[in-house]
PAZAPA-4460 file (N, C-alpha, C; in steps of 0.05 Angstrom, whole numbers, plus 32768, in hexadecimal, padded with zeros to 4 digits):
% residues 159
    n_x    n_y    n_z   ca_x   ca_y   ca_z    c_x    c_y    c_z   seq   type   mol
   7983   8134   7BDE   797F   8142   7BF7   799A   814D   7C02     1      M     A
   79AE   813B   7C02   79C8   8144   7C0C   79D4   8158   7BF8     2      I     A
   79D0   8154   7BDF   79DB   8166   7BCB   79CE   8181   7BCD     3      I     A
   79B4   8182   7BD3   79A6   819B   7BD6   79B1   81AA   7BEE     4      E     A
   79B6   819C   7C03   79C1   81A9   7C1B   79DD   81B4   7C16     5      E     A
   79ED   81A5   7C06   7A08   81AE   7C00   7A08   81C7   7BEE     6      L     A
   79F4   81C8   7BDC   79F3   81DF   7BCA   79EB   81F9   7BD9     7      T     A
   79DD   81F6   7BEF   79D6   820E   7BFF   79EE   8219   7C0E     8      K     A
   7A03   8209   7C13   7A1A   8212   7C22   7A2C   8222   7C0F     9      L     A
   7A3B   8234   7C1C   7A4E   8243   7C0C   7A67   8232   7C05    10      D     A
   7A78   823C   7BF5   7A8F   822D   7BE9   7AA1   8220   7BFF    11      E     A
   7AAB   822E   7C13   7ABE   8222   7C26   7AB0   820C   7C37    12      P     A
   7A97   8211   7C3E   7A89   81FC   7C4E   7A82   81E4   7C3D    13      K     A
   7A7E   81E8   7C24   7A79   81D1   7C12   7A91   81BF   7C0F    14      R     A
   7AA8   81CC   7C0D   7AC1   81BD   7C0C   7AC6   81AD   7C25    15      K     A
   7AC1   81BA   7C3C   7AC5   81AD   7C56   7AB2   8195   7C58    16      V     A
   7A98   8199   7C50   7A85   8183   7C51   7A8C   816C   7C3F    17      A     A
   7A97   8173   7C27   7A9F   815E   7C14   7AB7   814E   7C1F    18      A     A
   7ACA   815D   7C2A   7AE1   8150   7C36   7AD9   813D   7C4D    19      V     A
   7AC7   8148   7C5E   7ABD   8138   7C75   7AAE   811F   7C6B    20      L     A
   7A9E   8122   7C56   7A90   810B   7C4B   7AA3   80F7   7C40    21      T     A
   7AB7   8100   7C32   7ACB   80EE   7C27   7ADA   80DF   7C3D    22      V     A
   7AE1   80EE   7C53   7AEE   80E1   7C6A   7ADC   80CC   7C77    23      L     A
   7AC2   80D3   7C7A   7AB0   80C0   7C87   7AAD   80A7   7C76    24      V     A
   7AAA   80AB   7C5B   7AA8   8094   7C49   7AC2   8083   7C4A    25      V     A
   7AD9   8091   7C4B   7AF3   8083   7C4D   7AF5   8073   7C67    26      A     A
   7AEC   807F   7C7D   7AED   8071   7C97   7ADB   8059   7C97    27      C     A
   7AC3   805C   7C8C   7AB0   8045   7C8A   7ABC   802F   7C79    28      I     A
   7AC7   8036   7C62   7AD4   8022   7C51   7AEB   8014   7C5E    29      C     A
   7AFC   8024   7C6C   7B13   8019   7C7B   7B09   8005   7C90    30      Y     A
   7AF5   800D   7C9F   7AEA   7FFC   7CB4   7ADF   7FE2   7CA8    31      F     A
   7AD0   7FE5   7C92   7AC4   7FCE   7C85   7ADA   7FBB   7C7B    32      A     A
   7AEF   7FC6   7C70   7B05   7FB5   7C65   7B15   7FA8   7C7B    33      I     A
   7B1C   7FB7   7C90   7B2D   7FAD   7CA5   7B1F   7F9C   7CBA    34      T     A
   7B04   7FA0   7CBC   7AF5   7F91   7CD1   7AF8   7F73   7CCD    35      R     A
   7AF7   7F6A   7CB5   7AFB   7F4D   7CAF   7B17   7F44   7CB7    36      N     A
   7B2B   7F54   7CB2   7B47   7F4E   7CB9   7B4A   7F4D   7CD7    37      S     A
   7B3F   7F61   7CE5   7B41   7F62   7D02   7B34   7F4A   7D0E    38      V     A
   7B1D   7F43   7D04   7B0F   7F2B   7D0E   7B20   7F12   7D0A    39      T     A
   7B2C   7F10   7CF2   7B3D   7EF9   7CED   7B56   7EF9   7CFF    40      K     A
   7B61   7F11   7D04   7B78   7F14   7D15   7B72   7F0B   7D32    41      L     A
   7B5B   7F14   7D3C   7B52   7F0B   7D57   7B4E   7EED   7D58    42      R     A
   7B42   7EE2   7D44   7B3E   7EC5   7D43   7B59   7EB6   7D42    43      A     A
   7B6C   7EC1   7D33   7B86   7EB5   7D31   7B94   7EB6   7D4C    44      A     A
   7B92   7ECD   7D5A   7B9E   7ECF   7D75   7B92   7EBB   7D88    45      K     A
   7B78   7EB8   7D87   7B6A   7EA4   7D99   7B73   7E88   7D91    46      A     A
   7B75   7E82   7D78   7B7F   7E68   7D6F   7B9C   7E63   7D78    47      N     A
   7BAC   7E78   7D76   7BC8   7E76   7D7E   7BCA   7E70   7D9C    48      Y     A
   7BBA   7E7E   7DAB   7BB9   7E79   7DC8   7BB1   7E5D   7DCE    49      A     A
   7B9E   7E52   7DBF   7B96   7E36   7DC3   7BAC   7E23   7DBC    50      G     A
   7BBA   7E29   7DA6   7BD1   7E17   7D9E   7BE7   7E18   7DB3    51      V     A
   7BEC   7E30   7DBF   7C00   7E31   7DD4   7BF8   7E21   7DEC    52      Q     A
   7BDE   7E22   7DF3   7BD5   7E13   7E0B   7BD7   7DF5   7E05    53      A     A
   7BD0   7DEC   7DED   7BD3   7DD0   7DE6   7BF1   7DC7   7DE7    54      V     A
   7C02   7DD9   7DDD   7C1F   7DD3   7DDC   7C29   7DD0   7DF9    55      Y     A
   7C22   7DE3   7E0A   7C2A   7DE2   7E26   7C20   7DC8   7E34    56      A     A
   7C07   7DC1   7E2E   7BFC   7DA9   7E3A   7C0B   7D90   7E30    57      D     A
   7C11   7D90   7E16   7C20   7D7A   7E0A   7C3C   7D77   7E17    58      T     A
   7C49   7D8E   7E1B   7C63   7D8D   7E28   7C61   7D82   7E44    59      E     A
   7C4C   7D8A   7E53   7C48   7D80   7E6E   7C43   7D62   7E6E    60      H     A
   7C32   7D59   7E5B   7C2D   7D3C   7E59   7C46   7D2D   7E51    61      Q     A
   7C57   7D39   7E40   7C6F   7D2B   7E38   7C82   7D29   7E50    62      Q     A
   7C83   7D3D   7E61   7C94   7D3C   7E79   7C89   7D26   7E8B    63      A     A
   7C6F   7D25   7E8F   7C63   7D10   7E9F   7C68   7CF4   7E94    64      E     A
   7C67   7CF2   7E79   7C6C   7CD8   7E6C   7C89   7CD0   7E71    65      F     A
   7C9B   7CE2   7E6E   7CB8   7CDC   7E73   7CBC   7CD3   7E90    66      A     A
   7CAE   7CE0   7EA3   7CB0   7CD8   7EBF   7CA5   7CBD   7EC3    67      N     A
   7C8D   7CB7   7EB7   7C81   7C9D   7EBA   7C93   7C87   7EAD    68      L     A
   7C9F   7C8E   7E97   7CB1   7C7B   7E8A   7CC9   7C74   7E9B    69      Q     A
   7CD4   7C88   7EA9   7CEB   7C83   7EBB   7CE1   7C72   7ED2    70      K     A
   7CCA   7C77   7EDD   7CBF   7C67   7EF3   7CBB   7C4A   7EEA    71      Q     A
   7CB0   7C47   7ED1   7CAC   7C2C   7EC7   7CC7   7C1D   7EC4    72      L     A
   7CDB   7C2B   7EBA   7CF6   7C1E   7EB7   7D01   7C16   7ED2    73      E     A
   7CFD   7C27   7EE7   7D06   7C21   7F02   7CF8   7C09   7F0D    74      E     A
   7CDD   7C08   7F08   7CCD   7BF1   7F12   7CD5   7BD7   7F03    75      K     A
   7CDA   7BD9   7EE9   7CE3   7BC1   7EDB   7CFE   7BB7   7EE5    76      E     A
   7D10   7BCA   7EEB   7D2A   7BC3   7EF6   7D27   7BB5   7F12    77      K     A
   7D15   7BC1   7F23   7D10   7BB5   7F3D   7D03   7B99   7F3A    78      Q     A
   7CF1   7B97   7F27   7CE4   7B7D   7F22   7CF9   7B68   7F19    79      F     A
   7D0B   7B70   7F08   7D20   7B5D   7EFF   7D32   7B55   7F16    80      Q     A
   7D38   7B68   7F28   7D49   7B61   7F3F   7D3A   7B4E   7F51    81      E     A
   7D20   7B52   7F56   7D11   7B40   7F67   7D0E   7B25   7F59    82      V     A
   7D0A   7B26   7F3F   7D07   7B0D   7F30   7D20   7AFC   7F32    83      Q     A
   7D37   7B09   7F31   7D50   7AFA   7F33   7D54   7AED   7F4F    84      Q     A
   7D48   7AFA   7F63   7D4A   7AEF   7F7E   7D37   7AD8   7F83    85      Q     A
   7D22   7AD6   7F72   7D0E   7AC1   7F76   7D19   7AA6   7F70    86      C     A
   7D0D   7A93   7F7D   7D15   7A77   7F7A   7D04   7A6C   7F63    87      F     A
   7D0F   7A6C   7F4B   7D01   7A64   7F33   7D00   7A45   7F31    88      S     A
   7CF0   7A3B   7F1E   7CEE   7A1E   7F1B   7D09   7A13   7F11    89      S     A
   7D18   7A22   7F01   7D32   7A19   7EF9   7D45   7A16   7F11    90      A     A
   7D44   7A2A   7F23   7D54   7A29   7F3B   7D4C   7A12   7F4D    91      K     A
   7D32   7A0D   7F4E   7D28   79F6   7F5E   7D32   79DC   7F54    92      A     A
   7D32   79D9   7F39   7D3C   79C0   7F2D   7D5A   79BD   7F34    93      V     A
   7D69   79D2   7F31   7D86   79D1   7F37   7D8A   79CB   7F55    94      R     A
   7D79   79D7   7F66   7D7B   79D2   7F83   7D78   79B4   7F89    95      F     A
   7D63   79A8   7F7E   7D5E   798C   7F83   7D75   797B   7F77    96      F     A
   7D7E   7982   7F5F   7D94   7973   7F53   7DAD   7975   7F64    97      E     A
   7DB3   798D   7F70   7DCA   7990   7F81   7DC7   797F   7F9A    98      N     A
   7DB0   797E   7FA5   7DAC   796D   7FBD   7DB0   7950   7FB6    99      I     A
   7DA5   7947   7F9F   7DA9   792C   7F96   7DC7   7926   7F92   100      N     A
   7DD5   7939   7F85   7DF1   7935   7F80   7E02   7934   7F99   101      A     A
   7DFA   7943   7FAE   7E08   7943   7FC7   7E01   7929   7FD8   102      M     A
   7DE9   791F   7FD4   7DE0   7908   7FE4   7DEB   78EE   7FDA   103      A     A
   7DEE   78EB   7FC0   7DF6   78D2   7FB4   7E12   78C9   7FBD   104      L     A
   7E26   78DB   7FBE   7E41   78D2   7FC8   7E40   78C9   7FE5   105      P     A
   7E2D   78D1   7FF4   7E2B   78C9   8010   7E1A   78B0   8014   106      C     A
   7E15   78A1   7FFE   7E05   7888   7FFE   7DE9   788D   8008   107      N     A
   7DDD   78A4   8002   7DC2   78AB   800A   7DB0   78AA   7FF1   108      L     A
   7D96   78A6   7FF6   7D83   78A5   7FE0   7D6F   78BD   7FE4   109      K     A
   7D74   78D3   7FD7   7D62   78EA   7FDA   7D49   78E7   7FC9   110      P     A
   7D33   78F0   7FD4   7D19   78F1   7FC5   7D0E   790D   7FC9   111      I     A
   7D0B   791C   7FB4   7D00   7937   7FB5   7CE6   7938   7FA7   112      S     A
   7CD3   7947   7FB4   7CB9   794A   7FA6   7CAC   7963   7FB1   113      R     A
   7C9C   796F   7F9F   7C8D   7987   7FA7   7C73   797E   7FB4   114      I     A
   7C6C   7989   7FCB   7C55   797F   7FDA   7C3E   7993   7FDC   115      I     A
   7C41   79AB   7FD0   7C2B   79BE   7FD2   7C29   79CF   7FB9   116      S     A
   7C12   79DB   7FB5   7C0F   79EF   7F9F   7C1B   7A09   7FA8   117      E     A
   7C22   7A1A   7F95   7C2D   7A35   7F9D   7C19   7A45   7FAD   118      P     A
   7C22   7A53   7FC1   7C11   7A64   7FD1   7C1B   7A81   7FD0   119      K     A
   7C08   7A93   7FD2   7C0F   7AB0   7FD3   7C0D   7AB9   7FEF   120      E     A
   7C22   7AC6   7FF8   7C23   7AD1   8013   7C27   7AEF   8011   121      L     A
   7C1B   7AFD   8024   7C1F   7B1A   8025   7C26   7B22   8042   122      S     A
   7C30   7B3A   8046   7C37   7B42   8061   7C20   7B52   806E   123      D     A
   7C08   7B52   8062   7BF1   7B5F   806F   7BE4   7B4C   8083   124      N     A
   7BDA   7B57   8099   7BCC   7B47   80AD   7BAF   7B51   80AD   125      K     A
   7B9C   7B3E   80AE   7B7F   7B45   80AD   7B76   7B53   80C6   126      A     A
   7B83   7B4E   80DD   7B79   7B59   80F6   7B85   7B74   80FD   127      D     A
   7B95   7B80   80EC   7B9F   7B9B   80F1   7B89   7BAF   80EF   128      D     A
   7B8A   7BC4   8100   7B76   7BD9   80FE   7B7A   7BE9   80E5   129      E     A
   7B92   7BF1   80E0   7B98   7C01   80C8   7BA5   7BEE   80B4   130      K     A
   7B98   7BE8   809E   7BA5   7BD6   808B   7BBD   7BE3   807E   131      P     A
   7BD2   7BD3   807C   7BEB   7BDD   806F   7BE9   7BD5   8051   132      K     A
   7BF5   7BE4   8040   7BF5   7BDC   8024   7C06   7BC2   8021   133      P     A
   7BFE   7BB1   800F   7C0D   7B98   800C   7C27   7B9F   7FFE   134      Q     A
   7C3D   7B97   800A   7C57   7B9E   7FFF   7C61   7B89   7FEB   135      R     A
   7C5C   7B70   7FF1   7C68   7B5C   7FDF   7C58   7B42   7FE1   136      Q     A
   7C56   7B34   7FCB   7C4A   7B19   7FCB   7C61   7B06   7FC6   137      F     A
   7C61   7AF1   7FD6   7C75   7ADC   7FD2   7C66   7AC2   7FCB   138      L     A
   7C6F   7AB5   7FB6   7C63   7A9B   7FAF   7C75   7A86   7FBC   139      K     A
   7C68   7A74   7FCB   7C77   7A5F   7FD8   7C6D   7A44   7FCE   140      T     A
   7C7E   7A30   7FCF   7C76   7A16   7FC7   7C87   7A03   7FD9   141      Q     A
   7C79   79F2   7FE7   7C87   79E0   7FF9   7C92   79C8   7FEA   142      S     A
   7CA9   79BF   7FF3   7CB5   79A7   7FE7   7CBF   7995   7FFE   143      A     A
   7CC0   797C   7FF9   7CC9   7969   800D   7CE1   795A   8002   144      K     A
   7CF5   7959   8012   7D0E   794B   800A   7D12   7935   801F   145      I     A
   7D12   791D   8016   7D17   7906   8028   7D31   78F9   8020   146      T     A
   7D42   78F6   8034   7D5C   78E9   802F   7D5D   78D0   8041   147      V     A
   7D62   78BA   8036   7D63   78A1   8046   7D7F   7896   8045   148      S     A
   7D88   788C   805C   7DA2   7880   805E   7DA9   787C   807B   149      G     A
   7DC2   7874   8081   7DC9   7870   809D   7DCF   788B   80AA   150      N     A
   7DD0   788B   80C4   7DD3   78A4   80D5   7DEC   78B4   80CD   151      Y     A
   7E02   78A6   80CC   7E1C   78B4   80C7   7E1D   78C0   80AB   152      F     A
   7E11   78B2   8097   7E11   78BD   807C   7DFF   78D6   807B   153      D     A
   7DE8   78D6   8089   7DD7   78ED   808A   7DE5   7905   8097   154      I     A
   7DF3   7900   80AE   7E02   7915   80BB   7E17   7921   80A9   155      V     A
   7E25   7910   809A   7E39   791A   8087   7E2C   792B   8071   156      D     A
   7E15   7922   8068   7E06   7930   8054   7DFD   794C   805E   157      F     A
   7DF2   794D   8076   7DE9   7966   8082   7E01   7979   8086   158      V     A
   7E17   796F   808F   7E2F   7980   8092   7E37   798B   8078   159      N     A
***
């Protein structure tokens, strides 16, 4: 049918129609060939944008992690400082030994003993209208030291 129509046309119009047909076929082939590449290129661009977003998020998380790590190091340092100030069991033993060592030259008989279980204290009060955050817990343990001897020896010991 197309060939019959082309044969009816004169020579210059036939050449123009043939050239136009070749151009249309070339455009269709070009589109068919490049359409797959364009689709892949768009998908690659979308994938690249996703990778960039993940990378930016990872950098942000890494910065937050570094900040948290610094805060943790500061808290550990503060904890160690507070721990050094605490009256540990080793310090308690040395404290009682020192008292005993000071009392014996004064002819005194010291007796030291722990009289209570450790207690936790906080600086919050239950009757406050606006509760404050608890700042610190202190563990306390009562001890009783009895020194027996004459009056003047006890006075020398206390001095």
